[in-house]
PLY file of the C-alpha trace (Angstrom):
ply
format ascii 1.0
element vertex 428
property float x
property float y
property float z
element edge 427
property int vertex1
property int vertex2
end_header
-6.72 24.40 1.50
-5.87 23.29 -1.86
-3.28 26.04 -2.41
-1.96 27.09 -6.23
0.50 29.58 -5.03
3.51 28.98 -7.46
6.12 28.93 -4.60
8.42 26.67 -6.21
10.22 24.61 -3.81
13.89 24.49 -3.64
15.46 21.80 -5.68
16.14 18.36 -3.72
20.13 17.91 -2.83
19.45 14.08 -3.43
22.05 13.39 -6.09
23.54 10.22 -7.30
23.69 8.32 -10.69
20.47 8.28 -12.51
21.02 4.61 -13.44
21.43 3.50 -9.92
18.26 5.52 -8.63
16.22 3.97 -11.12
17.75 0.49 -10.67
16.66 0.63 -6.90
13.31 1.77 -7.41
12.83 -1.44 -9.89
14.16 -3.35 -6.89
11.88 -2.30 -4.82
8.95 -2.50 -7.43
9.82 -5.83 -7.62
9.69 -6.47 -3.71
6.12 -4.86 -3.82
5.04 -7.01 -6.49
5.96 -10.01 -4.42
4.19 -8.73 -1.43
0.80 -8.29 -3.07
1.16 -11.60 -5.10
1.86 -13.34 -1.65
-1.17 -11.56 0.15
-3.38 -12.37 -2.88
-2.80 -16.21 -2.60
-5.31 -16.94 0.03
-8.18 -15.00 -1.65
-7.47 -16.41 -5.18
-7.15 -20.03 -4.03
-9.73 -19.98 -1.12
-12.17 -21.94 -3.47
-9.51 -24.71 -3.43
-8.49 -24.38 -0.15
-12.22 -24.83 1.08
-12.57 -28.43 0.04
-9.53 -29.19 2.40
-10.22 -26.77 5.26
-14.24 -25.33 5.15
-14.11 -21.87 5.65
-17.45 -19.49 6.45
-17.62 -15.64 5.24
-16.66 -14.59 8.91
-13.90 -16.92 9.18
-12.31 -15.77 5.89
-12.93 -12.34 7.37
-10.69 -13.46 10.76
-7.97 -14.69 8.34
-7.71 -11.23 6.62
-8.28 -9.49 10.17
-5.17 -11.74 11.27
-3.05 -10.60 8.43
-3.89 -7.07 8.91
-3.23 -6.18 12.44
0.02 -7.57 12.67
0.78 -5.99 9.39
-0.48 -2.68 10.97
1.65 -3.09 14.06
4.64 -3.87 12.02
4.30 -0.84 9.74
4.86 1.18 12.70
7.42 -0.58 14.33
8.94 -1.65 11.08
9.16 2.02 10.07
11.05 2.89 13.21
13.13 -0.34 12.96
14.21 0.45 9.19
15.27 4.47 10.65
17.39 2.43 13.06
19.12 -0.52 10.86
19.07 1.40 7.69
17.09 0.39 4.65
19.53 -2.32 3.29
19.60 -4.52 6.08
16.04 -3.82 7.23
14.55 -4.93 3.96
16.46 -8.11 4.23
14.81 -9.03 7.51
11.46 -8.18 6.31
11.55 -10.10 3.07
12.70 -13.12 4.64
10.46 -13.27 7.09
7.53 -12.64 5.11
8.43 -15.42 2.44
9.08 -18.08 5.09
5.49 -17.06 6.51
4.09 -17.23 3.04
5.26 -20.45 2.11
4.04 -21.73 5.93
0.56 -21.60 4.47
1.07 -24.56 2.37
1.58 -26.58 5.58
-1.65 -25.67 7.30
-3.78 -28.45 8.22
-6.92 -26.54 9.69
-8.43 -23.09 10.33
-5.91 -22.26 13.36
-2.88 -23.20 11.39
-3.92 -20.90 8.47
-4.63 -18.45 10.94
-1.23 -18.23 12.27
0.66 -18.32 9.04
-1.46 -15.47 8.04
-0.57 -13.44 11.27
3.14 -14.31 10.47
2.72 -13.11 7.01
1.22 -9.45 8.16
4.08 -9.23 10.70
6.77 -9.69 7.79
5.10 -7.34 5.02
4.16 -4.64 7.06
7.96 -2.94 6.61
7.51 -3.07 2.99
6.34 0.57 2.22
8.02 2.21 4.77
11.17 0.83 3.14
10.16 1.56 -0.24
9.50 5.35 1.15
13.00 5.33 2.49
14.47 4.47 -0.82
12.47 7.27 -2.47
13.75 9.44 0.13
17.36 8.49 -0.35
17.75 8.66 -3.97
15.08 10.66 -5.50
14.98 14.40 -6.13
11.83 16.16 -5.14
10.49 16.75 -8.42
10.63 12.93 -9.30
9.61 11.33 -6.02
5.63 11.08 -7.05
7.06 9.23 -10.21
9.21 6.89 -8.39
6.50 6.17 -5.69
4.02 5.73 -8.52
6.17 3.11 -10.22
6.97 1.29 -6.90
3.06 1.63 -6.09
2.46 0.05 -9.24
4.11 -3.10 -8.17
0.95 -3.86 -6.17
-0.67 -4.03 -9.56
1.81 -6.46 -11.08
1.54 -8.80 -8.59
-1.96 -8.80 -8.24
-2.44 -9.18 -11.82
0.05 -11.98 -12.18
-1.90 -13.80 -8.95
-5.00 -14.91 -10.55
-3.86 -16.41 -13.75
-0.39 -17.91 -12.07
-1.98 -19.19 -8.96
-4.84 -20.32 -10.98
-2.19 -22.49 -13.14
-0.69 -23.84 -10.27
-3.99 -24.88 -8.61
-4.86 -26.78 -11.71
-1.70 -28.53 -12.03
-0.18 -29.08 -8.61
-2.69 -28.03 -5.93
-2.93 -25.39 -3.75
-0.12 -25.92 -1.15
2.16 -25.46 -3.95
0.87 -21.84 -4.46
2.32 -20.83 -1.00
5.60 -22.56 -1.71
6.29 -21.05 -4.97
5.36 -17.72 -3.31
7.85 -18.29 -0.87
10.66 -19.54 -2.89
10.44 -16.40 -5.09
10.75 -14.10 -2.27
13.63 -15.66 -1.07
15.30 -15.31 -4.64
14.50 -11.45 -4.45
16.73 -11.31 -1.40
19.69 -12.34 -3.01
19.18 -9.95 -5.79
18.60 -6.92 -3.19
21.60 -8.13 -1.11
23.76 -8.11 -4.39
22.19 -4.88 -5.81
21.38 -2.66 -3.44
24.56 -0.66 -2.22
23.22 1.36 0.82
22.10 5.19 0.91
22.45 8.26 -0.22
22.33 10.12 3.04
22.63 13.71 1.26
18.66 14.08 1.51
19.41 15.44 4.91
21.57 18.15 3.34
20.79 21.56 5.27
21.69 22.61 8.95
17.91 23.52 9.65
16.87 19.78 8.59
19.47 18.12 10.60
18.08 20.39 13.55
14.70 19.15 12.83
15.92 15.46 12.59
17.56 15.58 16.05
14.26 16.94 17.50
11.58 14.45 16.16
11.36 11.60 18.48
8.57 9.00 17.76
6.19 10.55 20.24
6.63 13.70 18.51
5.75 12.25 15.13
2.72 10.85 16.69
1.48 14.13 18.31
2.14 15.94 14.71
-1.53 17.04 13.34
-0.31 16.58 9.82
0.58 13.07 10.78
-2.66 12.46 12.59
-4.51 13.75 9.72
-2.51 11.46 7.28
-2.90 8.50 9.29
-7.07 9.31 9.32
-7.02 9.76 5.42
-5.12 6.23 5.00
-7.21 4.60 7.49
-10.48 5.57 5.45
-8.97 4.82 1.92
-7.53 1.39 2.76
-10.73 0.08 4.72
-11.96 0.50 0.98
-8.82 -1.00 -0.66
-8.46 -3.89 1.73
-12.03 -4.76 0.94
-11.61 -4.73 -2.58
-8.21 -6.47 -2.54
-9.40 -9.31 -0.32
-13.25 -9.71 -1.23
-13.27 -9.67 -5.18
-12.60 -12.85 -5.73
-15.03 -14.03 -3.18
-17.57 -11.65 -4.70
-17.00 -12.97 -8.23
-17.23 -16.65 -6.65
-20.05 -16.17 -4.84
-22.40 -13.54 -6.39
-21.21 -13.45 -10.26
-20.86 -17.43 -10.50
-17.15 -17.31 -11.37
-15.01 -20.35 -11.02
-11.37 -20.74 -10.73
-11.08 -20.32 -14.51
-13.17 -17.45 -14.73
-11.23 -15.54 -11.82
-7.90 -16.51 -13.38
-9.03 -15.31 -16.88
-10.80 -11.57 -15.48
-10.15 -10.80 -12.11
-6.56 -9.25 -13.05
-8.05 -6.62 -15.03
-8.94 -3.91 -12.37
-5.50 -4.65 -10.68
-3.80 -3.79 -14.18
-5.98 -0.59 -13.95
-4.89 -0.15 -10.69
-1.03 -0.04 -12.08
-1.78 2.43 -14.51
-3.38 4.55 -11.92
-0.45 4.35 -9.55
2.13 5.21 -12.43
-0.35 8.07 -14.05
-0.95 9.66 -10.54
2.58 9.91 -9.82
3.48 11.16 -13.21
0.76 13.69 -13.21
1.75 15.12 -9.74
5.24 15.49 -10.96
4.94 17.01 -14.09
2.31 19.65 -12.00
5.71 20.30 -10.07
7.96 20.61 -13.00
5.41 23.10 -14.56
6.12 25.67 -11.60
2.77 24.65 -9.40
3.55 24.35 -5.76
4.34 21.25 -4.05
0.94 21.51 -2.11
-1.11 21.77 -5.03
0.64 19.37 -7.17
-0.02 16.52 -4.72
-3.42 17.89 -3.45
-4.55 18.07 -6.85
-4.04 14.78 -7.98
-5.58 13.23 -4.41
-8.87 15.25 -4.99
-9.23 13.83 -8.72
-8.72 10.42 -7.33
-10.80 10.59 -4.48
-13.48 11.90 -6.78
-14.18 8.90 -8.85
-14.11 6.35 -6.04
-17.97 6.46 -5.51
-18.50 4.43 -8.89
-18.45 1.35 -7.19
-21.73 2.08 -5.64
-23.09 0.94 -9.06
-21.57 -2.37 -9.37
-24.38 -4.59 -7.76
-26.77 -2.79 -10.40
-24.81 -3.71 -13.37
-23.78 -6.60 -15.86
-20.71 -8.31 -14.75
-18.78 -6.77 -17.75
-19.56 -3.60 -16.52
-18.92 -4.14 -12.95
-15.56 -5.19 -14.15
-15.05 -1.64 -15.70
-16.21 0.17 -12.53
-13.91 -1.85 -10.64
-11.09 -1.06 -12.93
-11.76 2.77 -12.45
-11.93 2.68 -8.43
-8.65 0.31 -8.81
-7.27 3.21 -10.92
-8.08 6.04 -8.55
-7.23 4.31 -5.34
-3.54 3.27 -6.51
-3.06 6.88 -7.93
-4.25 8.08 -4.33
-2.06 5.53 -2.25
1.15 6.25 -4.21
0.84 10.02 -3.28
-0.26 9.59 0.06
3.04 7.17 0.54
5.13 9.97 -1.12
4.21 12.74 1.28
6.54 11.46 4.12
9.46 12.06 1.70
8.20 15.38 0.86
7.71 16.71 4.29
10.09 14.94 6.62
13.90 14.45 7.01
15.41 11.09 6.13
15.57 10.04 9.80
12.00 10.30 10.09
10.48 9.28 7.29
10.27 5.50 7.71
8.18 5.97 11.20
5.94 8.58 9.39
5.29 6.17 6.36
5.23 3.49 8.87
2.52 5.52 10.85
0.28 6.02 7.80
0.43 2.74 6.97
-0.41 1.32 10.17
-3.45 3.65 10.09
-4.62 2.15 6.60
-4.06 -1.44 7.84
-6.25 -1.00 10.86
-8.89 0.39 8.65
-8.96 -2.52 6.63
-8.74 -5.12 9.43
-11.50 -3.42 11.33
-13.87 -3.07 7.93
-13.19 -6.61 6.65
-14.40 -8.16 10.10
-17.38 -5.65 9.57
-17.83 -6.85 6.18
-17.78 -10.37 7.24
-20.21 -9.97 9.83
-22.77 -7.71 7.63
-22.65 -10.51 5.00
-23.27 -13.06 7.55
-26.14 -11.29 9.12
-28.50 -10.65 5.86
-26.80 -7.75 4.41
-25.58 -8.07 0.69
-22.67 -6.37 -1.46
-24.98 -3.41 -2.16
-24.94 -2.03 1.16
-20.87 -2.75 1.39
-20.16 -0.92 -1.80
-22.03 2.06 -1.19
-20.38 2.57 2.50
-16.97 2.03 0.59
-17.69 4.29 -2.04
-17.60 7.24 0.34
-14.26 6.37 2.24
-11.62 8.40 -0.22
-13.90 11.50 -0.11
-13.84 11.78 3.84
-10.23 11.10 3.72
-9.55 13.66 1.51
-11.78 16.40 3.17
-9.91 15.79 6.37
-6.50 16.51 4.43
-7.90 19.66 2.95
-9.32 20.98 5.94
-6.90 19.93 8.61
-3.91 19.01 6.88
-1.97 22.25 6.26
0.34 22.70 3.54
2.62 20.01 1.79
6.03 21.50 2.27
9.14 20.36 3.88
10.24 20.82 7.61
12.57 23.38 7.55
12.93 24.69 10.97
12.95 23.53 14.65
10.20 25.96 15.40
7.96 24.12 13.03
7.51 21.23 15.29
6.53 23.51 18.10
3.77 24.75 15.91
2.85 21.47 14.73
2.37 20.21 18.18
0.22 23.31 19.45
0 1
1 2
2 3
3 4
4 5
5 6
6 7
7 8
8 9
9 10
10 11
11 12
12 13
13 14
14 15
15 16
16 17
17 18
18 19
19 20
20 21
21 22
22 23
23 24
24 25
25 26
26 27
27 28
28 29
29 30
30 31
31 32
32 33
33 34
34 35
35 36
36 37
37 38
38 39
39 40
40 41
41 42
42 43
43 44
44 45
45 46
46 47
47 48
48 49
49 50
50 51
51 52
52 53
53 54
54 55
55 56
56 57
57 58
58 59
59 60
60 61
61 62
62 63
63 64
64 65
65 66
66 67
67 68
68 69
69 70
70 71
71 72
72 73
73 74
74 75
75 76
76 77
77 78
78 79
79 80
80 81
81 82
82 83
83 84
84 85
85 86
86 87
87 88
88 89
89 90
90 91
91 92
92 93
93 94
94 95
95 96
96 97
97 98
98 99
99 100
100 101
101 102
102 103
103 104
104 105
105 106
106 107
107 108
108 109
109 110
110 111
111 112
112 113
113 114
114 115
115 116
116 117
117 118
118 119
119 120
120 121
121 122
122 123
123 124
124 125
125 126
126 127
127 128
128 129
129 130
130 131
131 132
132 133
133 134
134 135
135 136
136 137
137 138
138 139
139 140
140 141
141 142
142 143
143 144
144 145
145 146
146 147
147 148
148 149
149 150
150 151
151 152
152 153
153 154
154 155
155 156
156 157
157 158
158 159
159 160
160 161
161 162
162 163
163 164
164 165
165 166
166 167
167 168
168 169
169 170
170 171
171 172
172 173
173 174
174 175
175 176
176 177
177 178
178 179
179 180
180 181
181 182
182 183
183 184
184 185
185 186
186 187
187 188
188 189
189 190
190 191
191 192
192 193
193 194
194 195
195 196
196 197
197 198
198 199
199 200
200 201
201 202
202 203
203 204
204 205
205 206
206 207
207 208
208 209
209 210
210 211
211 212
212 213
213 214
214 215
215 216
216 217
217 218
218 219
219 220
220 221
221 222
222 223
223 224
224 225
225 226
226 227
227 228
228 229
229 230
230 231
231 232
232 233
233 234
234 235
235 236
236 237
237 238
238 239
239 240
240 241
241 242
242 243
243 244
244 245
245 246
246 247
247 248
248 249
249 250
250 251
251 252
252 253
253 254
254 255
255 256
256 257
257 258
258 259
259 260
260 261
261 262
262 263
263 264
264 265
265 266
266 267
267 268
268 269
269 270
270 271
271 272
272 273
273 274
274 275
275 276
276 277
277 278
278 279
279 280
280 281
281 282
282 283
283 284
284 285
285 286
286 287
287 288
288 289
289 290
290 291
291 292
292 293
293 294
294 295
295 296
296 297
297 298
298 299
299 300
300 301
301 302
302 303
303 304
304 305
305 306
306 307
307 308
308 309
309 310
310 311
311 312
312 313
313 314
314 315
315 316
316 317
317 318
318 319
319 320
320 321
321 322
322 323
323 324
324 325
325 326
326 327
327 328
328 329
329 330
330 331
331 332
332 333
333 334
334 335
335 336
336 337
337 338
338 339
339 340
340 341
341 342
342 343
343 344
344 345
345 346
346 347
347 348
348 349
349 350
350 351
351 352
352 353
353 354
354 355
355 356
356 357
357 358
358 359
359 360
360 361
361 362
362 363
363 364
364 365
365 366
366 367
367 368
368 369
369 370
370 371
371 372
372 373
373 374
374 375
375 376
376 377
377 378
378 379
379 380
380 381
381 382
382 383
383 384
384 385
385 386
386 387
387 388
388 389
389 390
390 391
391 392
392 393
393 394
394 395
395 396
396 397
397 398
398 399
399 400
400 401
401 402
402 403
403 404
404 405
405 406
406 407
407 408
408 409
409 410
410 411
411 412
412 413
413 414
414 415
415 416
416 417
417 418
418 419
419 420
420 421
421 422
422 423
423 424
424 425
425 426
426 427
């Protein structure tokens, strides 16, 4: 239930220089921005790519599937890897991999080569958000975590906002292959910044004896078997089925249905992504503000999740309105989606000890990416067999409400694991 019990949570023991804390948040925000810029390269450049490599709707959907399945698997594996290697070394490995993979798109001569490059990109990017969640758990006190994750999650908007105009500029001046070479080079430059700037973890977040005992008992299979983890995975599965549909199909929808060309997409497609950044920040800020005012952690997280889910059905109206109103409705949906997403990815840091945060956030992200992969293929199939975008927008407009209902009914209270006995109760 969405409890409003004002059982103030104990203050987090995470400490450290405030300047370092927010500097590290800025570093990770930049990485997430690069990640979303890189994954938008193909959707924004697809019109130009098709002059060299013809792509049907079904082939386009398979390219997204090729990204999301390895992305999902690496979310789970990468989260565990980060718990083993540590955030600093793990993030370097992840970013080098996906930057090189992004650049490889520019060498593609046919659909199969694009498919391979997309697969390798997904493998690399799957570790980004587990790493981000670990940084938040390592350096940010409880009452600031949703704000920090909201800022980091706003990086998705920064990358997505910059993608249409910058990619459009490169397309008009240098061709589509240069888009991928430039994107890969930016990622490698970030690696140098991270290597020089991130100085290691603040392990004080596993501070109490109870937390240490819980951490010692939590194996990967224990986490998979916990009901609250399963509920969060399902909620992310539903919400990201909608999110990846918007992310990958919005430019194509504007090309195919609204008659946009590269210039129009460059001018206007960034608007919903800008709204998503505002939503990410404000959702995290509102949850932190409620917590600071004495509301329980459970209420502070679930109240904002409920607000975010409530407005997602506005996308059902997109096919019925003029393009300017459609962009407004997309903006509302993107705002609420990223408010939702930032909070979902904060919950592992709220609930679990640091030694399990990467694994849990990885499992949650795995669920989201699998949902996006499956629904992306379904969308391509339906569009190729006589269904229109109207049916798809109606369906995806319900997904966040279904996810929140599962959290409300089956997710239990949002509160830190405190004793080993808690693990036993969760597994029953």
